[in-house]
One Martini backbone bead per residue (centre of mass of N, CA, C, O) as a GRO file, in nm:
protein
   69
    1MET     BB    1  -0.258   0.401   1.103
    2ARG     BB    2  -0.319   0.164   1.277
    3ASP     BB    3  -0.625   0.202   1.272
    4ALA     BB    4  -0.666   0.179   0.968
    5VAL     BB    5  -0.552  -0.104   0.936
    6ALA     BB    6  -0.747  -0.241   1.132
    7ALA     BB    7  -1.005  -0.167   0.973
    8CYS     BB    8  -0.929  -0.312   0.714
    9ARG     BB    9  -0.894  -0.589   0.840
   10ALA     BB   10  -1.189  -0.610   0.959
   11LYS     BB   11  -1.317  -0.576   0.650
   12GLY     BB   12  -1.123  -0.772   0.459
   13GLY     BB   13  -0.877  -0.662   0.347
   14ASN     BB   14  -0.588  -0.697   0.134
   15GLY     BB   15  -0.487  -0.383   0.139
   16VAL     BB   16  -0.241  -0.110   0.164
   17VAL     BB   17  -0.202   0.222   0.037
   18CYS     BB   18   0.081   0.460   0.042
   19VAL     BB   19   0.229   0.783   0.100
   20GLY     BB   20   0.576   0.771   0.214
   21SER     BB   21   0.785   0.680   0.461
   22GLU     BB   22   0.948   0.397   0.519
   23ARG     BB   23   1.066   0.458   0.795
   24PHE     BB   24   0.785   0.517   0.927
   25PHE     BB   25   0.607   0.248   0.803
   26LYS     BB   26   0.769  -0.020   0.858
   27PRO     BB   27   0.676  -0.095   1.158
   28ILE     BB   28   0.378  -0.162   1.038
   29GLY     BB   29   0.464  -0.320   0.734
   30PHE     BB   30   0.567  -0.152   0.518
   31SER     BB   31   0.646  -0.132   0.161
   32VAL     BB   32   0.778  -0.109  -0.131
   33VAL     BB   33   0.671  -0.098  -0.433
   34PRO     BB   34   0.720  -0.258  -0.692
   35GLU     BB   35   0.842  -0.200  -0.984
   36GLY     BB   36   0.555  -0.132  -1.198
   37ARG     BB   37   0.281  -0.203  -1.036
   38LEU     BB   38   0.219   0.111  -0.961
   39ARG     BB   39   0.001   0.396  -1.023
   40LEU     BB   40  -0.035   0.745  -1.025
   41PRO     BB   41  -0.173   1.024  -1.165
   42GLY     BB   42   0.064   1.147  -1.031
   43ALA     BB   43   0.349   1.257  -0.896
   44VAL     BB   44   0.571   0.999  -0.762
   45ASP     BB   45   0.783   0.871  -0.558
   46PRO     BB   46   0.856   0.538  -0.563
   47ALA     BB   47   0.982   0.529  -0.266
   48ARG     BB   48   0.678   0.634  -0.146
   49LEU     BB   49   0.539   0.374  -0.244
   50LEU     BB   50   0.322   0.190  -0.041
   51TRP     BB   51   0.266  -0.141   0.120
   52LEU     BB   52   0.011  -0.366   0.277
   53GLU     BB   53  -0.049  -0.682   0.358
   54LEU     BB   54  -0.347  -0.851   0.495
   55ALA     BB   55  -0.351  -1.093   0.296
   56ARG     BB   56  -0.285  -1.366   0.155
   57ASN     BB   57  -0.209  -1.254  -0.155
   58GLY     BB   58  -0.360  -0.970  -0.168
   59LEU     BB   59  -0.127  -0.831  -0.386
   60ALA     BB   60  -0.036  -1.022  -0.620
   61HIS     BB   61  -0.254  -0.884  -0.855
   62VAL     BB   62  -0.166  -0.597  -0.815
   63GLN     BB   63  -0.215  -0.342  -1.077
   64GLY     BB   64  -0.164  -0.026  -1.180
   65GLU     BB   65  -0.388   0.230  -1.156
   66ILE     BB   66  -0.471   0.458  -0.915
   67GLY     BB   67  -0.791   0.542  -0.787
   68ALA     BB   68  -1.079   0.633  -0.708
   69PRO     BB   69  -1.352   0.467  -0.557
   0.00000   0.00000   0.00000
């Protein structure tokens, strides 16, 4: 995951979203997405929906359903 985050940062990405354990991903910088900000098309435990901002205010306006790129 550290390599994936580094690659996203190198490409100028604003942030990264993943589904996983906050305990596992917190040391890398991920945190739980604030309630109501993002949705996935399938059922996901909101406590496992995580994000990491790569650029200042990079995720400030991100909201809604996440789909395939």
